[in-house]
C-alpha positions in Angstrom: 20.1 48.8 -26.5 22.1 50.2 -23.7 25.5 49.0 -23.8 25.9 46.7 -21.2 22.5 45.2 -21.6 23.6 44.3 -25.3 27.1 42.8 -23.7 25.1 40.8 -21.2 22.5 39.4 -23.8 25.7 38.4 -25.7 27.8 36.5 -23.2 24.4 35.1 -21.2 24.4 31.3 -21.4 28.1 31.2 -23.2 29.4 29.9 -19.6 32.9 32.0 -20.0 35.1 31.6 -17.3 36.9 34.6 -15.9 39.8 34.5 -13.4 40.3 36.8 -10.6 43.7 37.0 -9.0 42.6 39.5 -6.3 40.0 37.4 -4.3 40.4 38.8 -1.3 39.4 42.1 -2.2 35.9 43.3 -1.2 35.4 45.0 -4.6 36.7 41.9 -6.8 34.6 39.5 -4.4 31.4 41.4 -4.4 31.6 41.7 -8.1 32.3 38.1 -8.8 29.5 37.1 -6.6 26.9 39.2 -8.5 28.3 38.2 -12.0 27.7 34.4 -11.2 24.3 35.1 -9.5 23.3 37.0 -12.8 24.2 33.9 -14.5 26.7 35.8 -16.9 30.0 34.0 -16.0 31.6 31.4 -14.2 34.2 32.9 -11.9 37.6 31.6 -10.4 38.6 33.7 -7.4 42.4 33.5 -6.3 43.5 34.0 -2.9 44.2 32.8 0.7 40.8 30.8 2.0 41.2 32.6 5.3 41.4 36.0 3.6 38.7 35.3 1.2 36.4 33.9 4.1 37.4 36.9 6.2 36.3 39.5 3.5 33.2 37.7 2.7 31.6 37.6 6.3 32.8 41.4 6.8 30.7 42.0 3.8 27.8 39.5 3.8 29.2 38.3 0.5 28.0 34.9 -0.9 30.8 32.8 -2.2 29.1 29.5 -2.6 28.9 29.7 -6.5 32.4 30.8 -6.9 35.6 28.5 -7.7 38.0 29.6 -5.0 41.9 28.5 -5.2 44.5 29.4 -3.2 47.5 29.8 -5.7 50.0 29.2 -2.8 48.5 25.6 -2.6 47.5 24.6 -5.8 46.7 20.5 -6.3 49.9 19.0 -7.2 49.2 17.8 -10.5 47.6 21.4 -11.3 50.7 23.0 -9.8 53.2 20.8 -11.6 51.4 21.0 -15.3 51.4 24.9 -14.8 55.2 25.0 -13.9 56.1 22.8 -16.8 53.9 24.9 -19.3 55.6 27.9 -18.1 58.8 26.7 -18.5 58.1 25.7 -22.1 56.2 29.0 -23.1 59.5 30.8 -21.7 61.9 29.2 -23.8 64.6 29.1 -21.8 64.1 32.7 -20.5 63.5 31.5 -17.4 64.6 28.4 -15.3 62.1 26.2 -13.7 63.2 27.6 -10.2 62.6 31.3 -11.5 59.4 30.1 -13.1 58.6 28.5 -9.4 58.8 31.9 -8.1 56.8 33.5 -10.8 54.0 31.4 -9.8 54.1 32.9 -6.5 52.5 35.9 -7.4 48.8 35.3 -8.4 48.8 37.3 -11.5 50.9 34.6 -13.1 48.9 31.8 -12.0 45.7 33.5 -13.2 47.6 34.4 -16.5 48.5 30.8 -17.0 45.2 29.4 -16.2 43.8 31.6 -19.2 46.8 30.3 -21.2 46.1 26.9 -20.6 42.4 27.1 -21.1 41.3 26.8 -17.7 39.8 30.3 -18.2 38.8 32.5 -20.9 40.0 35.6 -19.4 41.8 37.5 -16.7 40.5 40.8 -14.5 43.3 42.2 -12.4 44.8 45.6 -11.4 42.3 46.3 -8.3 45.3 46.4 -6.0 47.9 45.7 -8.5 49.7 48.3 -10.7 49.3 48.0 -14.6 52.7 46.5 -15.2 51.9 43.6 -12.9 49.0 42.7 -14.8 50.5 43.4 -18.4 53.7 42.0 -18.0 52.4 38.2 -17.2 50.2 38.7 -20.2 52.8 40.1 -22.6 55.4 37.2 -21.6 52.9 34.3 -21.8 49.6 34.8 -23.4 51.3 37.3 -25.9 50.2 39.4 -28.7 48.0 37.9 -31.7 50.0 36.9 -34.9 51.1 39.8 -36.8 50.6 42.2 -34.2 53.7 43.5 -32.5 52.0 45.4 -29.3 48.9 45.9 -27.3 47.0 49.1 -26.9 44.4 50.8 -24.8 41.0 51.6 -25.8 38.2 53.4 -24.5 34.5 53.2 -25.4 33.3 56.6 -25.1 29.5 56.7 -24.4 26.8 59.7 -23.9 23.2 58.9 -24.4 22.9 57.1 -27.9 26.4 58.1 -29.0 29.2 55.6 -28.8 32.6 55.8 -30.3 36.2 54.1 -29.6 39.1 56.4 -28.8 42.6 54.5 -29.0 45.4 54.3 -27.8 45.0 56.3 -24.7 46.6 54.3 -22.2 49.6 52.0 -23.3 52.0 53.1 -26.0 53.9 56.4 -25.3 55.0 56.7 -28.9 53.6 55.2 -32.1 55.6 54.6 -35.5 53.2 54.4 -38.5 53.3 50.5 -38.2 52.0 50.7 -34.7 49.4 53.1 -35.5 48.1 51.1 -38.2 48.0 47.8 -35.9 45.8 50.2 -33.4 43.6 50.9 -35.9 42.7 47.5 -37.2 42.6 46.2 -33.4 40.4 49.2 -32.8 38.1 48.3 -35.3 37.7 44.9 -33.7 37.1 46.3 -30.4 34.4 48.4 -32.0 32.6 45.3 -33.3 32.5 43.8 -29.8 30.4 46.8 -28.8 28.1 46.6 -31.7 29.6 49.7 -33.3 30.1 49.3 -37.2 33.6 50.8 -37.4 34.3 53.9 -39.5 38.5 54.6 -38.6 39.8 57.6 -38.6 43.6 58.1 -38.4 44.0 61.4 -36.6 46.7 64.3 -37.1 46.3 68.1 -37.1 46.4 67.9 -41.0 43.5 66.8 -43.0 44.4 65.3 -46.7 48.0 67.2 -46.8 47.0 70.5 -45.4 49.9 70.6 -43.5 53.6 69.2 -43.7 56.0 67.4 -41.4 57.3 64.1 -40.1 54.1 64.1 -37.7 51.8 64.1 -40.7 53.9 61.7 -42.8 53.6 59.1 -40.3 49.7 59.3 -40.1 49.8 59.1 -44.1 52.0 55.7 -44.1 50.0 54.4 -40.9 46.8 54.8 -43.1 48.2 52.8 -45.9 49.5 50.2 -43.8 46.0 49.7 -42.4 44.4 49.7 -45.5 46.9 47.0 -47.0 46.3 45.1 -43.6 42.4 45.1 -43.6 41.3 46.3 -47.2 37.8 45.8 -46.5 37.6 48.2 -43.5 36.1 51.7 -43.8 39.2 53.6 -42.7 40.6 57.0 -43.9 43.5 59.6 -42.8 45.1 61.8 -42.1 42.3 63.6 -40.6 41.7 66.3 -38.3 39.2 65.4 -35.5 36.6 67.9 -36.7 37.0 66.6 -40.2 36.6 63.0 -38.9 33.4 63.9 -37.0 31.6 67.0 -38.4 29.8 65.9 -41.8 30.0 70.0 -42.9 33.6 70.1 -41.9 34.4 66.8 -44.0 32.4 68.2 -46.9 34.9 71.1 -47.0 38.0 69.4 -45.9 37.8 65.9 -47.2 35.0 65.8 -49.8 36.1 62.5 -51.4 36.5 60.5 -48.1 34.0 57.6 -47.1 34.9 57.9 -43.7 35.2 61.8 -42.9 32.2 63.2 -41.0 31.1 59.7 -40.1 33.8 58.0 -37.9 33.2 56.4 -34.8 36.7 54.9 -33.9 39.3 57.5 -33.6 43.1 56.5 -33.5 45.7 59.3 -32.0 49.0 59.3 -33.4 50.8 58.9 -29.8 49.7 58.5 -26.1 49.7 62.1 -25.1 47.2 63.4 -27.7 45.1 60.1 -27.0 45.1 60.5 -23.2 44.2 64.3 -23.2 41.7 63.9 -25.8 39.7 61.1 -24.2 39.6 63.3 -20.8 38.4 66.1 -22.5 35.5 64.4 -23.9 34.8 62.6 -20.6 35.4 66.0 -18.4 34.1 68.9 -20.6 31.9 66.5 -23.3 30.1 64.7 -20.3 31.1 61.3 -22.0 31.4 58.2 -19.8 34.9 56.6 -20.9 34.8 53.1 -20.2 38.2 51.2 -20.2 41.0 51.1 -20.8 40.5 47.7 -22.8 43.6 46.1 -23.6 43.9 45.3 -27.5 46.0 42.7 -29.3 46.5 40.0 -26.9 45.4 36.4 -27.8 43.1 36.0 -24.9 41.6 38.8 -23.2 43.1 39.9 -20.1 41.8 43.7 -18.5 43.7 46.0 -16.2 41.6 47.5 -13.5 42.3 50.9 -12.0 43.3 50.7 -8.3 40.5 53.4 -7.8 37.9 51.0 -9.2 34.8 50.3 -7.2 32.6 47.1 -7.4 30.4 48.3 -10.2 33.7 48.9 -12.3 34.6 45.4 -11.9 31.6 44.2 -12.7 31.4 46.0 -15.9 35.1 45.1 -17.0 34.4 41.5 -16.3 31.4 41.7 -18.7 33.6 43.2 -21.2 36.3 40.7 -20.9 33.8 37.7 -21.3 32.5 39.5 -24.2 36.1 39.6 -25.7 36.5 36.2 -25.2 33.6 35.2 -27.6 
């Protein structure tokens, strides 16, 4: 089944609510309207009523089925509850006055709605930098228990082939523990997309064919990932060809149950991950879907500022699927 047909089938009828903090943007408003009309999600759109109405009228967008909220004029009881919850969540790191200032930012309002259970996930970034989306999520939603960091995965799709690349978006450097975390979280992401994960931790070495600190890191990461998820099909250190090509795997890693069949590829640091997914995208003709943020307690998705309405539509579907 085509990827988004499968995801639509998963979320249809689940009534997941996604909050969009950038409601005056045409791309956001158009995608949110389509998503609700298609029966896929419930949508909360944040923004100035005047600006939202102006955008809707200019582009003939039906907002009748959307929940529209002005983050600057929330109902008094909702605003107080949100302020109190933020102060408690920040555990003395911010005064009530500072928290009030933070809540002037619609990304903080949207994040608090997810944290407080008023929404199941958030999609932002069409007009905000990545940090503006990720920072509130890290401060408020925070990472899952046992996970120290978030990471960014891409679903790479070409025809019937569908694989996961990570981390390609967030962490410039990963130590062994961080790489192990990314491996386990990437396997969870794979399952959301109906991929039965077979995880390869990548290196320029296969099973000790080369030496050095970079190789040792991947070997240690593989050990830690096995300890964290003993039932997960996972192996390393593997070169990319050994991870993917059965004939190469038979020569380089004949005893590996993952080599030659991997579909989740974990890169040792951001530089190789980012270069790798873009080579696959530009030379290999793969569609790169993402980045998909991994490791948070609840899903928050960061759009590219160059996104179009269809991108917003698809990312919201992914976010709702993550919330299942």
